[in-house]
MILUM-101916 format. One line per 10 residues: number of its first residue (from 1); their letters; for each residue x, y, z of C-alpha. Coordinates in steps of 0.2 Angstrom, whole numbers, m for minus. Layout:
BEGIN
NUM	A	X/Y/Z  ...
***
This chain:
BEGIN
1	XXXXXXXXXX	151/m213/m350  136/m220/m341  121/m208/m340  106/m206/m329  95/m216/m340  108/m230/m344  100/m247/m344  103/m258/m328  115/m272/m331  117/m288/m322
11	XXXXXXXXXX	134/m296/m319  143/m305/m306  158/m303/m295  171/m316/m289  174/m314/m271  193/m314/m271  195/m305/m288  196/m286/m287  202/m272/m298  218/m261/m296
21	XXXXXXXXXX	217/m243/m292  226/m229/m301  242/m223/m294  240/m210/m280  259/m207/m279  260/m188/m282  255/m194/m298  253/m207/m310  237/m212/m317  241/m230/m323
31	XXXXXXXXXX	231/m237/m337  229/m255/m342  220/m263/m357  201/m261/m358  187/m273/m357  184/m279/m339  177/m296/m336  171/m299/m319  171/m317/m314  158/m322/m301
41	XXXXXXXXXX	151/m333/m288  137/m321/m283  127/m310/m293  118/m294/m290  110/m280/m300  119/m263/m298  111/m246/m298  112/m237/m315  126/m225/m315  124/m206/m318
51	XXXXXXXXXX	135/m196/m329  152/m197/m319  162/m183/m313  180/m181/m309  182/m184/m290  194/m177/m278  198/m161/m288  201/m150/m273  214/m150/m259  211/m157/m242
61	XXXXXXXXXX	198/m169/m247  190/m179/m233  177/m189/m241  175/m198/m257  166/m190/m272  151/m198/m280  144/m198/m297  136/m182/m302  117/m182/m304  105/m169/m312
71	XXXXXXXXXX	96/m162/m297  79/m153/m300  84/m148/m317  89/m161/m331  96/m147/m342  111/m147/m331  124/m160/m334  140/m161/m324  154/m171/m331  173/m174/m331
81	XXXXXXXXXX	180/m165/m345  194/m178/m347  194/m196/m350  197/m207/m335  214/m211/m342  219/m193/m343  213/m187/m326  226/m177/m317  237/m189/m307  241/m174/m295
91	XXXXXXXXXX	223/m173/m291  221/m192/m289  235/m192/m276  224/m181/m265  210/m194/m263  207/m200/m246  210/m218/m242  199/m218/m227  184/m224/m237  193/m239/m245
101	XXXXXXXXXX	186/m242/m262  171/m230/m263  164/m222/m278  178/m209/m278  191/m223/m278  181/m231/m292  184/m217/m303  202/m218/m299  202/m236/m304  194/m232/m321
111	XXXXXXXXXX	209/m220/m323  220/m235/m322  210/m248/m332  204/m240/m348  216/m232/m360  208/m222/m375  209/m235/m388  197/m225/m400  198/m207/m395  184/m194/m399
121	XXXXXXXXXX	186/m176/m396  176/m167/m383  170/m152/m392  170/m141/m376  187/m144/m369  197/m152/m382  201/m167/m371  201/m186/m377  186/m195/m370  187/m214/m366
131	XXXXXXXXXX	176/m226/m376  175/m239/m363  160/m233/m355  150/m249/m353  165/m258/m344  167/m242/m334  149/m243/m328  152/m261/m323  168/m257/m314  159/m243/m304
141	XXXXXXXXXX	144/m255/m300  156/m268/m293  162/m256/m280  146/m247/m276  135/m262/m274  147/m273/m264  143/m290/m256  142/m290/m237  160/m295/m235  165/m278/m240
151	XXXXXXXXXX	156/m271/m225  169/m278/m212  177/m265/m200  192/m256/m207  203/m264/m195  200/m282/m201  205/m279/m219  219/m271/m229  214/m257/m242  197/m265/m244
161	XXXXXXXXXX	204/m282/m247  190/m296/m246  191/m304/m229  205/m301/m216  223/m302/m221  233/m317/m213  245/m303/m208  240/m296/m191  233/m279/m192  244/m273/m177
171	XXXXXXXXXX	258/m270/m190  247/m258/m200  248/m245/m187  261/m231/m187  276/m233/m176  278/m252/m179  296/m257/m176  306/m266/m189  307/m281/m177  288/m282/m178
181	XXXXXXXXXX	288/m280/m197  301/m294/m198  289/m305/m187  274/m301/m198  283/m306/m214  291/m321/m207  273/m328/m207  274/m329/m226  279/m345/m234  298/m344/m238
191	XXXXXXXXXX	296/m346/m256  285/m331/m258  295/m319/m247  307/m314/m261  293/m310/m273  283/m301/m260  297/m290/m255  300/m284/m273  283/m278/m273  289/m264/m262
201	XXXXXXXXXX	295/m254/m278  277/m251/m284  270/m234/m283  256/m231/m270  240/m238/m277  248/m243/m294  241/m258/m302  254/m269/m311  251/m281/m326  258/m299/m326
211	XXXXXXXXXX	271/m295/m339  278/m281/m328  278/m294/m313  287/m307/m324  301/m294/m327  301/m289/m308  302/m307/m302  314/m312/m316  303/m326/m321  305/m335/m338
221	XXXXXXXXXX	286/m336/m342  269/m328/m338  263/m345/m332  275/m346/m317  271/m327/m314  253/m332/m313  256/m345/m301  265/m333/m289  251/m320/m291  237/m334/m287
231	XXXXXXXXXX	246/m338/m271  248/m320/m265  230/m317/m270  224/m332/m260  233/m325/m245  224/m309/m247  240/m300/m250  236/m293/m268  220/m290/m277  218/m296/m295
241	XXXXXXXXXX	208/m290/m309  205/m301/m324  201/m291/m340  192/m298/m355  208/m301/m365  213/m313/m351  226/m302/m344  228/m300/m325  232/m284/m316  238/m284/m297
251	XXXXXXXXXX	236/m271/m284  246/m271/m267  238/m263/m252  245/m246/m247  248/m253/m229  258/m268/m236  268/m256/m247  272/m244/m233  279/m259/m223  289/m266/m237
261	XXXXXXXXXX	297/m249/m241  301/m246/m223  309/m263/m220  319/m264/m236  323/m245/m240  341/m249/m243  338/m263/m255  324/m257/m265  334/m244/m276  343/m259/m283
271	XXXXXXXXXX	327/m268/m287  321/m252/m296  336/m252/m307  334/m271/m311  316/m268/m316  322/m254/m328  336/m265/m334  324/m279/m338  313/m267/m349  329/m262/m358
281	XXXXXXXXXX	335/m279/m361  350/m276/m350  354/m260/m360  351/m266/m378  336/m255/m379  336/m237/m376  325/m230/m362  316/m219/m374  312/m234/m385  305/m246/m372
291	XXXXXXXXXX	288/m254/m377  274/m248/m366  264/m262/m357  251/m250/m350  262/m248/m334  280/m244/m338  278/m228/m347  266/m221/m334  278/m225/m320  295/m224/m328
301	XXXXXXXXXX	300/m208/m320  295/m215/m302  306/m230/m305  321/m220/m312  321/m208/m297  319/m221/m284  333/m231/m292  344/m216/m291  344/m213/m310  339/m195/m311
311	XXXXXXXXXX	351/m192/m325  342/m205/m336  326/m196/m332  333/m180/m337  338/m187/m354  320/m192/m357  314/m175/m351  325/m166/m364  319/m178/m378  304/m169/m387
321	XXXXXXXXXX	299/m185/m396  298/m195/m380  288/m181/m371  276/m180/m385  274/m199/m386  270/m199/m367  258/m184/m369  247/m192/m382  248/m209/m373  246/m204/m354
331	XXXXXXXXXX	239/m186/m355  245/m169/m350  244/m172/m331  255/m187/m331  268/m179/m342  269/m163/m332  271/m174/m316  287/m182/m323  294/m165/m324  288/m161/m306
341	XXXXXXXXXX	295/m177/m299  312/m173/m306  312/m155/m301  306/m160/m284  324/m168/m282  333/m156/m293  325/m139/m290  341/m130/m296  340/m137/m314  336/m121/m323
351	XXXXXXXXXX	336/m129/m340  323/m142/m336  312/m128/m329  313/m119/m345  309/m134/m355  294/m138/m344  288/m120/m348  291/m122/m366  281/m138/m365  267/m130/m356
361	XXXXXXXXXX	266/m116/m369  266/m129/m383  252/m139/m376  238/m130/m385  246/m133/m402  250/m151/m398  233/m156/m392  224/m147/m406  235/m158/m419  238/m174/m410
371	XXXXXXXXXX	242/m183/m427  257/m171/m430  274/m173/m423  277/m155/m418  282/m153/m400  301/m152/m405  297/m137/m417  286/m129/m404  298/m130/m390  313/m124/m400
381	XXXXXXXXXX	302/m109/m406  299/m105/m388  317/m106/m382  325/m95/m395  326/m80/m384  334/m89/m369  346/m98/m380  351/m82/m389  355/m74/m372  368/m88/m368
391	XXXXXXXXXX	386/m89/m373  391/m102/m386  389/m120/m381  408/m124/m382  411/m111/m368  399/m119/m356  406/m129/m342  391/m136/m332  383/m152/m339  367/m146/m331
401	XXXXXXXXXX	366/m130/m341  370/m136/m359  354/m128/m366  362/m121/m381  371/m137/m386  354/m146/m384  345/m133/m394  358/m135/m408  356/m153/m408  337/m152/m409
411	XXXXXXXXXX	337/m139/m422  348/m151/m433  335/m164/m431  321/m152/m436  331/m148/m452  332/m167/m456  314/m170/m452  308/m156/m464  317/m165/m478  311/m183/m474
421	XXXXXXXXXX	293/m178/m469  288/m169/m484  273/m178/m491  274/m191/m478  265/m183/m463  260/m166/m457  274/m154/m456  276/m140/m443  283/m124/m450  295/m115/m438
431	XXXXXXXXXX	298/m97/m436  316/m90/m439  316/m79/m424  308/m77/m406  291/m71/m412  281/m84/m402  279/m83/m383  295/m87/m375  298/m99/m361  303/m90/m345
441	XXXXXXXXXX	293/m75/m351  276/m67/m347  264/m79/m355  263/m95/m345  249/m105/m354  233/m104/m365  218/m114/m359  208/m119/m375  192/m128/m375  177/m116/m375
451	XXXXXXXXXX	168/m114/m391  160/m97/m387  165/m81/m379  172/m83/m362  162/m71/m351  170/m73/m334  185/m80/m325  187/m83/m306  201/m91/m297  199/m103/m282
461	XXXXXXXXXX	207/m97/m265  219/m112/m267  226/m102/m282  226/m117/m293  208/m120/m300  202/m108/m313  183/m108/m316  177/m100/m333  159/m98/m340  156/m95/m358
471	XXXXXXXXXX	142/m91/m371  144/m109/m376  134/m115/m361  149/m123/m353  157/m119/m336  175/m127/m335  187/m130/m321  205/m129/m326  220/m135/m316  234/m121/m318
481	XXXXXXXXXX	247/m133/m312  243/m144/m327  235/m133/m340  221/m144/m343  202/m145/m340  198/m156/m326  179/m154/m324  165/m146/m333  146/m141/m331  136/m142/m347
491	XXXXXXXXXX	120/m131/m349  110/m128/m364  109/m109/m362  124/m96/m362  131/m93/m345  133/m76/m339  143/m76/m322  151/m86/m309  156/m84/m291  166/m96/m280
501	XXXXXXXXXX	164/m98/m261  178/m93/m250  183/m111/m246  184/m115/m264  172/m130/m262  157/m123/m272  153/m111/m285  137/m103/m292  135/m102/m311  122/m91/m318
511	XXXXXXXXXX	113/m93/m335  103/m83/m347  87/m93/m344  86/m87/m327  92/m102/m318  108/m104/m307  116/m120/m301  127/m123/m286  141/m134/m292  151/m144/m280
521	XXXXXXXXXX	169/m142/m285  175/m156/m274  164/m170/m281  159/m162/m297  140/m164/m294  126/m151/m295  120/m148/m277  106/m137/m281  97/m128/m296  91/m111/m291
531	XXXXXXXXXX	75/m108/m300  64/m92/m298  71/m79/m309  60/m76/m325  74/m68/m336  93/m68/m338  103/m68/m322  116/m54/m324  127/m57/m309  129/m68/m293
541	XXXXXXXXXX	139/m65/m277  143/m77/m262  145/m70/m245  162/m72/m236  154/m85/m224  149/m96/m238  131/m97/m232  121/m87/m245  122/m81/m262  113/m67/m270
551	XXXXXXXXXX	108/m67/m289  101/m52/m299  92/m52/m315  83/m44/m330  67/m48/m321  70/m33/m310  72/m44/m294  86/m50/m283  85/m66/m274  94/m72/m258
561	XXXXXXXXXX	97/m91/m258  104/m103/m245  119/m113/m252  115/m127/m240  98/m132/m246  96/m121/m262  80/m113/m256  76/m95/m260  75/m85/m243  70/m68/m250
571	XXXXXXXXXX	65/m60/m266  71/m42/m266  59/m31/m276  59/m12/m279  70/m7/m293  61/1/m307  52/18/m311  34/12/m309  29/11/m327  39/m5/m330
581	XXXXXXXXXX	52/2/m342  67/2/m330  73/m9/m317  85/m21/m325  98/m26/m311  116/m27/m317  127/m30/m302  127/m36/m284  139/m36/m269  138/m42/m252
591	XXXXXXXXXX	147/m34/m236  161/m43/m228  150/m48/m213  137/m55/m224  123/m44/m217  120/m32/m231  119/m33/m250  119/m20/m263  111/m20/m281  113/m8/m295
601	XXXXXXXXXX	101/m5/m309  97/5/m325  85/15/m314  100/25/m309  100/19/m291  109/7/m280  98/m1/m266  105/m8/m250  96/m23/m242  96/m32/m226
611	XXXXXXXXXX	101/m50/m229  98/m57/m211  80/m51/m207  67/m51/m220  76/m43/m235  71/m26/m231  77/m12/m242  87/m1/m230  92/13/m241  90/19/m259
621	XXXXXXXXXX	106/28/m265  101/41/m277  113/53/m286  118/45/m302  111/52/m318  113/36/m329  113/17/m328  123/11/m313  133/m4/m319  145/m10/m305
631	XXXXXXXXXX	145/m10/m286  158/m16/m273  159/m15/m254  174/m6/m247  185/m18/m236  177/m23/m220  166/m8/m219  148/m4/m224  154/9/m236  152/5/m254
641	XXXXXXXXXX	157/12/m271  146/12/m287  151/15/m305  139/23/m318  137/27/m336  136/45/m331  155/45/m331  156/46/m312  159/34/m297  152/37/m280
651	XXXXXXXXXX	157/32/m263  142/29/m251  139/26/m233  127/11/m236  120/10/m218  115/29/m218  112/31/m237  123/46/m238  135/50/m253  153/53/m246
661	XXXXXXXXXX	162/57/m262  158/59/m281  173/53/m291  173/64/m307  186/64/m321  181/51/m333  175/57/m350  166/40/m354  154/28/m347  161/17/m332
671	XXXXXXXXXX	160/m1/m335  167/m9/m319  174/m4/m302  186/m14/m292  192/m11/m274  208/m17/m266  207/m30/m252  209/m18/m237  198/m4/m245  212/9/m247
681	XXXXXXXXXX	209/13/m266  198/8/m280  200/7/m299  187/12/m311  186/6/m329  179/17/m343  174/19/m361  187/33/m362  201/21/m364  208/25/m346
691	XXXXXXXXXX	207/17/m329  208/28/m314  215/25/m296  205/33/m282  210/37/m264  194/31/m256  197/41/m240  198/58/m249  189/54/m265  203/61/m276
701	XXXXXXXXXX	211/53/m291  229/48/m287  233/41/m305  226/40/m322  231/23/m331  233/27/m349  239/15/m362  224/6/m369  217/10/m387  199/5/m383
711	XXXXXXXXXX	187/4/m369  192/m5/m353  181/m19/m348  188/m26/m331  202/m23/m318  209/m34/m305  220/m29/m290  233/m39/m281  229/m44/m263  244/m33/m257
721	XXXXXXXXXX	238/m19/m268  254/m17/m277  248/m21/m295  233/m18/m305  229/m28/m321  216/m20/m334  209/m28/m349  201/m20/m364  192/m20/m380  208/m18/m389
731	XXXXXXXXXX	212/m36/m385  226/m33/m373  229/m32/m355  241/m21/m345  250/m24/m329  252/m7/m319  262/m2/m304  248/3/m293  259/16/m283  267/25/m298
741	XXXXXXXXXX	254/21/m312  268/15/m324  265/1/m336  275/m14/m331  270/m26/m345  257/m28/m359  248/m44/m361  246/m47/m379  240/m63/m388  221/m63/m387
751	XXXXXXXXXX	212/m60/m404  196/m55/m396  189/m43/m383  195/m47/m366  180/m48/m355  187/m53/m338  203/m54/m328  207/m62/m311  222/m63/m300  228/m77/m289
761	XXXXXXXXXX	228/m73/m270  247/m71/m269  247/m60/m284  259/m70/m295  247/m74/m309  234/m65/m319  221/m75/m329  212/m67/m344  196/m72/m353  192/m67/m370
771	XXXXXXXXXX	179/m67/m385  192/m77/m394  186/m93/m384  203/m94/m374  209/m91/m357  227/m86/m354  238/m87/m339  251/m73/m336  266/m73/m324  266/m55/m317
781	XXXXXXXXXX	284/m56/m311  291/m60/m328  293/m50/m343  290/m53/m361  305/m61/m370  297/m60/m388  305/m49/m400  302/m31/m396  301/m26/m415  283/m27/m419
791	XXXXXXXXXX	267/m17/m423  256/m10/m409  240/m20/m412  236/m31/m426  246/m34/m442  233/m30/m456  244/m34/m471  260/m41/m477  268/m40/m494  284/m46/m502
801	XXXXXXXXXX	295/m33/m511  299/m39/m529  318/m41/m525  312/m55/m512  324/m48/m499  312/m38/m489  294/m39/m483  283/m24/m480  269/m25/m466  255/m13/m461
811	XXXXXXXXXX	248/m13/m444  233/m6/m434  245/7/m427  246/14/m445  264/11/m448  273/2/m462  288/m9/m457  301/m16/m469  308/m33/m463  323/m42/m468
821	XXXXXXXXXX	317/m59/m474  333/m68/m470  334/m63/m452  317/m57/m448  324/m41/m441  316/m24/m443  325/m13/m456  315/3/m457  299/10/m451  290/20/m465
831	XXXXXXXXXX	280/34/m457  282/53/m460  271/56/m445  261/69/m454  247/59/m461  233/47/m455  237/29/m452  242/19/m467  228/8/m474  235/0/m490
841	XXXXXXXXXX	252/m5/m497  258/m10/m514  275/m17/m519  280/m11/m537  289/m19/m551  304/m9/m546  312/m20/m533  316/m5/m521  299/4/m522  283/3/m511
851	XXXXXXXXXX	268/13/m511  257/17/m496  240/25/m495  233/33/m480  214/34/m475  216/53/m478  220/50/m496  238/54/m494  250/44/m505  268/40/m502
861	XXXXXXXXXX	281/32/m513  296/25/m504  313/17/m507  309/3/m495  327/m3/m495  334/14/m489  318/19/m479  317/36/m488  302/45/m495  303/47/m514
871	XXXXXXXXXX	287/57/m517  271/61/m507  254/67/m512  247/77/m497  231/72/m488  214/79/m493  199/85/m483  183/76/m485  178/57/m486  190/44/m481
881	XXXXXXXXXX	197/30/m492  187/14/m492  196/3/m505  211/5/m516  218/m6/m531  234/m4/m540  241/m8/m557  256/m19/m557  269/m6/m561  263/5/m546
891	XXXXXXXXXX	260/20/m558  241/22/m556  228/17/m543  209/17/m542  202/24/m526  185/21/m518  180/34/m505  166/31/m492  156/45/m500  154/33/m515
901	XXXXXXXXXX	166/41/m528  178/31/m538  193/39/m546  208/34/m556  224/43/m550  242/45/m555  251/40/m539  267/50/m541  258/67/m543  241/63/m537
911	XXXXXXXXXX	233/69/m553  216/63/m558  216/52/m573  198/48/m574  183/51/m563  172/35/m565  159/38/m552  155/55/m544  149/58/m527  131/57/m525
921	XXXXXXXXXX	129/47/m541  111/40/m541  115/25/m553  131/19/m546  126/17/m527  133/7/m513  149/3/m521  158/m9/m509  175/m13/m518  186/m10/m533
931	XXXXXXXXXX	199/m20/m544  211/m15/m557  219/m25/m570  238/m26/m570  240/m16/m586  230/m2/m577  217/m1/m592  202/m9/m584  193/m7/m567  179/m17/m559
941	XXXXXXXXXX	168/m11/m546  156/m21/m535  140/m15/m526  130/m20/m511  115/m21/m522  122/m36/m531  129/m28/m547  146/m26/m554  152/m15/m568  168/m17/m579
951	XXXXXXXXXX	175/0/m584  187/6/m598  198/18/m590  203/27/m606  185/32/m610  178/32/m593  163/22/m598  156/5/m592  161/m9/m604  149/m22/m597
961	XXXXXXXXXX	138/m26/m582  140/m43/m574  124/m53/m571  116/m46/m555  117/m57/m539  102/m59/m528  111/m50/m514  126/m39/m510  143/m44/m517  155/m48/m503
971	XXXXXXXXXX	172/m50/m513  179/m52/m531  195/m57/m539  203/m58/m556  212/m74/m563  230/m74/m567  229/m70/m585  215/m58/m582  202/m66/m593  190/m70/m579
981	XXXXXXXXXX	182/m60/m565  174/m69/m551  161/m61/m540  155/m69/m524  138/m64/m516  128/m66/m500  116/m76/m511  128/m91/m509  134/m90/m527  149/m85/m538
991	XXXXXXXXXX	148/m78/m555  162/m81/m567  162/m68/m580  173/m63/m595  183/m48/m591  182/m41/m609  163/m40/m611  155/m46/m594  147/m61/m601  143/m73/m587
1001	XXXXXXXXXX	151/m90/m591  147/m100/m576  138/m99/m559  145/m108/m544  133/m112/m530  141/m111/m512  135/m121/m497  136/m105/m486  140/m87/m488  157/m82/m495
1011	XXXXXXXXXX	169/m71/m486  185/m72/m497  189/m77/m515  206/m81/m524  212/m88/m540  227/m99/m542  242/m93/m553  243/m111/m560  232/m120/m573  229/m104/m583
1021	XXXXXXXXXX	220/m96/m568  206/m109/m569  207/m115/m550  197/m105/m538  195/m105/m519  181/m98/m510  182/m96/m491  165/m97/m482  158/m90/m466  157/m108/m460
1031	XXXXXXXXXX	176/m107/m459  178/m120/m473  184/m117/m491  177/m123/m507  189/m126/m521  185/m128/m540  197/m134/m553  189/m129/m570  203/m136/m580  196/m154/m578
1041	XXXXXXXXXX	180/m163/m581  176/m165/m563  177/m147/m557  171/m148/m539  168/m141/m527  181/m150/m516  179/m145/m498  193/m141/m486  188/m144/m468  184/m129/m458
1051	XXXXXXXXXX	196/m120/m447  192/m119/m428  190/m100/m429  184/m87/m442  195/m87/m458  204/m70/m461  213/m75/m477  220/m87/m490  232/m87/m504  240/m99/m517
1061	XXXXXXXXXX	258/m101/m518  267/m93/m533  267/m109/m542  249/m113/m538  254/m130/m530  247/m126/m513  234/m115/m505  237/m107/m488  222/m103/m476  223/m94/m460
1071	XXXXXXXXXX	212/m86/m447  206/m82/m429  210/m100/m424  229/m95/m423  233/m108/m437  240/m106/m454  237/m122/m465  245/m127/m481  234/m138/m493  241/m147/m508
1081	XXXXXXXXXX	231/m142/m524  241/m150/m538  255/m163/m539  271/m160/m548  275/m178/m549  259/m183/m557  254/m168/m567  247/m180/m581  238/m191/m569  219/m191/m570
1091	XXXXXXXXXX	212/m190/m553  195/m197/m548  183/m185/m539  186/m196/m523  205/m194/m525  204/m176/m527  193/m174/m511  205/m185/m501  219/m173/m506  210/m158/m498
1101	XXXXXXXXXX	205/m168/m482  222/m166/m473  234/m151/m474  252/m155/m478  259/m142/m466  254/m129/m454  260/m116/m441  251/m111/m425  254/m94/m418  249/m87/m401
1111	XXXXXXXXXX	237/m75/m408  225/m74/m423  233/m74/m440  227/m59/m450  239/m59/m465  251/m70/m475  262/m69/m490  275/m80/m499  292/m74/m502  301/m80/m518
1121	XXXXXXXXXX	294/m85/m535  286/m68/m536  292/m64/m554  292/m74/m570  310/m69/m573  317/m76/m557  308/m93/m559  310/m96/m541  299/m105/m529  294/m97/m513
1131	XXXXXXXXXX	305/m103/m498  299/m91/m484  281/m88/m478  278/m71/m469  264/m72/m457  256/m57/m447  246/m60/m432  235/m50/m420  248/m47/m407  258/m37/m420
1141	XXXXXXXXXX	272/m49/m424  277/m54/m441  284/m72/m441  295/m78/m455  293/m97/m458  305/m108/m467  296/m116/m482  305/m132/m486  308/m134/m505  305/m152/m503
1151	XXXX	287/m148/m499  285/m138/m515  290/m153/m526  275/m164/m520
***
């Protein structure tokens, strides 16, 4: 888009030619072809445009928004986070028309003019950006630097039309009778009246292209349509824009449209139907197949509803292919608005509500992979629970509730698509059971777009806008109604905090460089940059009157700022111990009347300051014996509560400086304190894994909230005080009943520490922000509909049993679970409850047997099919298990302890076979990992010093030493025939060495540090994949002349694993980005074909299939093709994620023959 330093451009404007605006009718954002040509008779030089922002993004807007400018600090850059063609139509409908075509309207116009012909990805919000920036700058200039004729009084023009209309302005006023309207329209030439009347079907402020008007007026050619448009334009009844492709777009003034709709209300539905019929060729073309002309797809739902064709619209809304096409053509907001238009008239349609929720849950996946056809798969995956709860389709009677029948039809299409799509385009893999977040459940949507940890989330008082700040230096405004980013503020330093004004019009964003900015959420521009702090700003608070804000910093000062002019009114100094070692200020709060502010510091004190006078320090509240980290005023009083690292909270009378209560009971540091709206109780969050609810009047603990497995970082209380939501370092949130202290729901899905939580004013929704770079919205009144059978916490490992009927998983909860592959159901839980949590699993050659090893060195052998314990080696005192490797038969294992010892054990009895490295060995130091050959005769140990040793178990001696790396070894692997061992090091290299004598055969250089390494079972074990800390993967094929490396593009998040399919034809990669991808590594059809290096690289540039979960993917295994005897291909992929779910994905056999 245009920037502050864009060049000034000269062009001309034709007096009677104007440009159509975007649809303001509750929502469509019409788009027309790009490339504006402004024909002229008068020339002028417009002012250069600044970086443009989304206008009118708040409710009750009374003035047009303007292009955002960088004020006082050019490091700030406010911008629209979405392309003009994807602005929320819901927001655009709120624009005031009082200002005519001002700058805010200009942005709306761009929304209708320029579709994203070539889309580029916005790195910070994931939205498509429009490439037609130059044309957009011209468009804006044409409406900001108008000729004098635009300056005429409002009463003498119609919607900013040039010059007065030939129709009297008296008919524009409300309350005009139909007789007066008839009189006005009778002034029109009779041959134009039929065409003009038909314009009454246009949505408000919608521009229409000539081909659409040709259909509307039933004209046989565009030339005749142009003649009519020229006549209407000459009468100042429509405005016309000529684009550089020669096409013309028309706009009817809102006042004229209102009169037409009032006068011909009974006749217009038939015109709507006739227009639709003209697009469908009188029924020869299905609605879902009509060709978009830039107008009809955007406005089809409007015409269907106005034409009393709601049933036809419903058919489109239950067609995932049509929805997905509209999503990628018109954007999220326009697609959601189609659902809302329908539900506005058919609120009782429960099935459409569920489909809309499934669509919202699927948005993140669809927008991240716009080239893939996946919406049907995602929506079906998210409706499984609701469909399973319904009776069979043939027993249902109502046509409006045939969700099950619809589901079965769509599932059939998925099956066919899986066969036909293999090798043709990206295939979406679908789980067999309800392991994804389910429509109608707790999780509403995931807001993706940040590229760093999200530190804070706040919600506007309107309950719709969510503002987030992140370490990526971006603040974003999200529309919860739409699930999309509508505005963003870019900063070149990490952001630390944000506070929003009570009226929701501005927010203050704090940064690590000591600057804050006052961001106008109505116009999107930066009002002021608050400069003065010399170090990181830790917190910011705005008073309830919206007059001032207070910021606190690591520079040991607090500052009071005027929001009106951005000036610093007072610098509050006093924190510290006198010698300069203490005084960092962590938190701030302002009293309800705006007269007092309180700051807390690492000097163990809280200071109370007078805001109104001269910033005088009224009281120093002493009593804590460690850092004071959080402070809140209580209700409408001058009492406040502080939380400290000394494990206590204290209630104070701020005006007198006296301590009223000491709240003791926590056994860990306190991180945050939250107070309910009326000041009855407070919630403290602690490192002791608990939150406590305190009665503020008596100072007693009324409830202890226990349920988290890590420190609690934040808490939010509903306005009515009935619910508490806590979030934790265990990557979960919990919804509590504040009265009883019982857990209502657990919020699972994040794959990183949750830093912040906020609740809407009505207490319906909670919003959580996490280190996993996402923000999630939760419906507190709902319950989770996902499968209850799951691990508590992350799934660490999944492995298939040799009989291929079951999969074994181990989670952070220390349990091993046996799953039925066919159904995805839990069969057994393997845990005798007497040992430490399980850490390692091995599936043995015996189809029924699995071995588990616990951190305390206990070893259990199980009949996995029956869930019974065959044998057990008791736990042992001493060092814990660091790493384990097994032989193929599951008879022996090599165990590495944290103390540094390496032992070979017989698993059945626990007997020591050979001690390879003793505790305290001064030669074999810093051993980091172990490998064992399948025959159990050879062990490889790796070290943080960069060395690796190959051991002969029978003799217990080192058979060879692998050439030393320049840094520590990160990972290692054996190839399939166990002739090679690969060691990967932090020195960015891989050594390939012979297993029998440790001779280094090759050294592979890596572009960055490795994290994982794996050999393919195919090609004699000569294909090697190395996952890098850049989230990319390097692949070497050492069977050919051009060995590589061939680079697989990086995942969005950190890689956590990779594995080749049993036949080596594909490589699966997965990670924190919630995505598993399958890459083709060999071709079955062209095994003798010699590929060029370019052809091989192209092969790795796009995956052939993928699966996207709701949480980070930690583990994966292929089921099938596990034994040479079976000679079967894998047909199921088992995937374990960070929320504890194990997904079983159908792996089409057609894909395995590519």
